[in-house]
C-alpha positions as CSV (number, residue, x, y, z in Angstrom):
1,X,-0.2,-0.2,0.1
2,X,2.7,1.9,0.4
3,X,4.4,1.4,-2.6
4,X,1.4,2.7,-4.3
5,X,0.6,6.1,-2.6
6,X,4.0,6.9,-3.2
7,X,3.3,5.8,-6.6
8,X,0.6,8.0,-7.3
9,X,1.6,10.9,-5.3
10,X,4.9,11.1,-7.9
11,X,2.2,10.6,-10.5
12,X,0.7,13.6,-9.2
13,X,3.8,15.7,-8.8
14,X,4.6,15.1,-12.6
15,X,1.4,15.9,-13.4
16,X,1.2,19.2,-11.2
17,X,4.8,20.3,-12.8
18,X,3.6,19.5,-16.7
19,X,0.5,21.7,-16.4
20,X,2.0,24.6,-14.1
21,X,0.3,24.6,-10.8
22,X,3.1,26.5,-8.2
23,X,3.8,24.7,-5.0
24,X,1.3,27.8,-2.3
25,X,3.4,30.0,-1.0
26,X,4.6,31.2,2.8
27,X,2.3,33.1,4.6
28,X,2.8,36.3,5.7
29,X,4.6,37.3,9.4
30,X,1.7,37.2,11.7
31,X,1.6,41.9,13.0
32,X,1.8,41.2,17.2
33,X,2.6,44.4,19.0
34,X,1.8,45.5,22.7
35,X,-1.4,44.7,23.6
36,X,-2.0,41.8,21.2
37,X,-3.5,38.6,22.3
38,X,-1.0,35.5,23.0
39,X,-1.3,31.5,23.7
40,X,1.8,29.8,25.7
41,X,2.2,26.2,26.1
42,X,-0.6,25.4,24.3
43,X,-2.4,26.4,27.7
44,X,-2.3,30.0,29.1
45,X,-3.3,33.4,27.8
46,X,-2.2,37.1,28.0
47,X,-1.1,40.2,26.1
48,X,2.5,41.4,25.0
49,X,3.8,44.5,26.6
50,X,5.7,45.6,24.1
51,X,7.7,44.7,21.2
52,X,10.8,45.3,19.5
53,X,14.4,44.7,18.6
54,X,17.8,44.2,21.6
55,X,21.4,45.4,21.4
56,X,22.0,41.8,19.5
57,X,19.1,42.8,17.3
58,X,16.9,40.1,18.4
59,X,13.7,41.3,18.3
60,X,12.1,40.1,21.7
61,X,8.4,40.8,23.2
62,X,8.2,41.2,27.4
63,X,5.1,40.1,29.2
64,X,4.7,39.5,32.6
65,X,6.3,37.1,34.2
66,X,4.0,34.8,35.5
67,X,2.8,33.9,32.1
68,X,5.2,31.6,30.8
69,X,9.2,29.7,32.0
70,X,11.9,29.8,29.9
71,X,11.2,27.7,26.9
72,X,7.3,27.5,26.6
73,X,6.2,28.7,22.9
74,X,3.9,31.0,22.4
75,X,1.3,31.1,19.8
76,X,-0.3,35.0,18.5
77,X,-4.1,34.2,19.5
78,X,-5.3,36.8,16.6
79,X,-3.8,34.0,14.1
80,X,-2.8,30.2,15.0
81,X,-2.3,29.0,11.6
82,X,1.6,30.4,11.8
83,X,2.2,28.1,14.2
84,X,5.2,29.0,17.6
85,X,6.4,31.9,17.0
86,X,8.6,32.8,20.2
87,X,9.2,31.4,22.5
88,X,10.5,32.2,25.9
89,X,13.8,32.8,26.6
90,X,13.6,35.0,30.3
91,X,10.9,34.6,33.3
92,X,11.5,36.8,36.0
93,X,9.9,36.5,39.0
94,X,10.8,39.3,41.8
95,X,9.3,42.0,39.2
96,X,7.2,38.7,37.2
97,X,8.4,40.2,33.7
98,X,9.3,37.8,30.6
99,X,10.6,38.4,28.0
100,X,10.4,36.5,24.8
101,X,12.4,35.7,21.8
102,X,10.2,35.9,18.6
103,X,11.2,34.6,14.9
104,X,11.9,37.7,12.4
105,X,10.4,35.5,9.2
106,X,6.5,34.3,11.1
107,X,6.4,38.5,13.1
108,X,5.9,41.9,12.1
109,X,6.3,44.5,14.9
110,X,3.6,47.2,14.9
111,X,3.1,49.8,17.5
112,X,-0.3,50.5,17.4
113,X,-2.4,47.7,18.1
114,X,-6.1,48.5,19.2
115,X,-6.2,51.7,20.1
116,X,-3.2,51.9,22.0
117,X,0.1,53.3,20.2
118,X,3.4,52.7,21.6
119,X,6.6,54.8,20.4
120,X,8.9,55.5,23.8
121,X,9.6,53.5,27.4
122,X,8.6,56.5,29.7
123,X,9.0,56.8,33.8
124,X,6.3,56.0,36.3
125,X,3.2,58.0,36.4
126,X,1.9,59.6,38.6
127,X,-1.2,60.8,40.9
128,X,-3.5,61.4,39.6
129,X,-2.5,60.7,36.3
130,X,-4.9,58.7,33.4
131,X,-3.3,55.4,32.3
132,X,-4.8,53.5,29.5
133,X,-4.0,49.7,28.4
134,X,-5.0,47.6,25.7
135,X,-5.4,43.8,27.0
136,X,-6.4,40.5,25.0
137,X,-10.0,40.0,27.6
138,X,-11.3,43.4,29.0
139,X,-9.3,45.6,25.6
140,X,-9.4,49.3,26.0
141,X,-9.4,50.6,29.7
142,X,-8.4,53.6,31.8
143,X,-8.4,55.1,35.2
144,X,-6.5,57.1,37.7
145,X,-3.6,56.7,39.1
146,X,-2.3,56.1,42.8
147,X,1.3,56.3,42.2
148,X,4.4,53.7,43.9
149,X,2.1,52.4,47.1
150,X,4.5,50.2,48.5
151,X,7.0,49.0,46.0
152,X,9.5,51.4,43.8
153,X,8.7,48.5,40.7
154,X,5.2,48.8,41.0
155,X,2.4,51.6,40.0
156,X,-1.3,51.2,40.9
157,X,-4.2,52.4,39.0
158,X,-7.4,51.5,38.9
159,X,-8.1,50.2,35.2
160,X,-10.0,47.8,34.3
161,X,-8.5,44.6,34.9
162,X,-9.6,40.4,34.7
163,X,-7.6,37.2,33.9
164,X,-6.2,37.3,30.2
165,X,-5.1,41.2,30.7
166,X,-1.0,39.6,32.5
167,X,0.9,42.1,30.4
168,X,-1.3,44.6,28.5
169,X,0.5,47.9,28.3
170,X,0.5,50.6,30.6
171,X,0.8,53.5,28.5
172,X,0.7,57.7,29.2
173,X,0.0,59.2,25.5
174,X,2.2,56.9,23.4
175,X,4.6,56.7,25.6
176,X,4.4,53.0,27.7
177,X,5.2,52.8,31.1
178,X,3.8,49.6,33.3
179,X,2.8,46.4,32.6
180,X,-0.4,44.7,34.2
181,X,0.2,42.3,36.6
182,X,-2.4,41.3,38.7
183,X,-6.1,42.9,40.4
184,X,-6.6,43.2,44.0
185,X,-9.6,41.8,45.1
186,X,-12.7,42.1,42.8
187,X,-11.3,42.3,39.3
188,X,-12.3,45.5,36.8
189,X,-12.7,47.4,40.5
190,X,-10.1,46.5,43.0
191,X,-6.9,47.7,42.2
192,X,-4.8,46.8,39.6
193,X,-0.9,46.6,39.5
194,X,2.4,46.3,38.1
195,X,5.2,47.2,36.9
196,X,7.3,49.0,36.0
197,X,8.9,49.2,32.8
198,X,11.7,51.5,34.0
199,X,12.8,48.2,36.6
200,X,12.4,46.1,34.3
201,X,15.1,47.3,31.8
202,X,17.4,48.6,34.2
203,X,17.6,44.2,34.7
204,X,18.0,43.6,31.4
205,X,21.2,46.1,30.5
206,X,22.6,45.1,33.2
207,X,22.1,41.2,32.6
208,X,23.2,41.9,29.4
209,X,21.6,39.2,27.2
210,X,19.0,38.8,25.5
211,X,16.6,41.7,26.3
212,X,19.0,44.6,27.0
213,X,19.1,47.8,24.9
214,X,15.9,46.9,24.4
215,X,13.9,49.7,21.9
216,X,10.9,49.3,21.3
217,X,9.3,49.1,17.1
């Protein structure tokens, strides 16, 4: 049976070549940026904080650390047919951030997802600034910033977030200032808390590995 099938496939290939049937072209790269939904290890859903390049030219993104472990595969939620587009290469439990290295042949980095555009990274926002986020679960929501209430690496806000919004970019205008990591008490009611981008970049630069010198696209 196997021999017969091989002969059939060979005959079909010869016919296709004779009548000029072309082979399928590769799918175009998937657009991804801060606010894109990601599926990790075929199980967990989170949101990409930002995407860009490090000082070695690698295409990398940042998200919440609790979303995955080093080596876990990442799939675009909006384009699952593209398959694995990246893998976790850093996961820091102390500040709850992670770095994903993407395959540049499969991903096109973009600066706008939904209603959030990121063109720079800035210092933490302070009360009573209003910040916004773009998440894969609750989309675009905004709220007043309370500031650094407990730890210098965290900012609390009154934005609506629920599960799946972890990693969402927190922006003031087009400046990325933090990521979403959790909420307290009740979803979309209790304060949101997240890690500021400045200490994340400082740690990546100090480690001088993947993600060092990160610049958003």
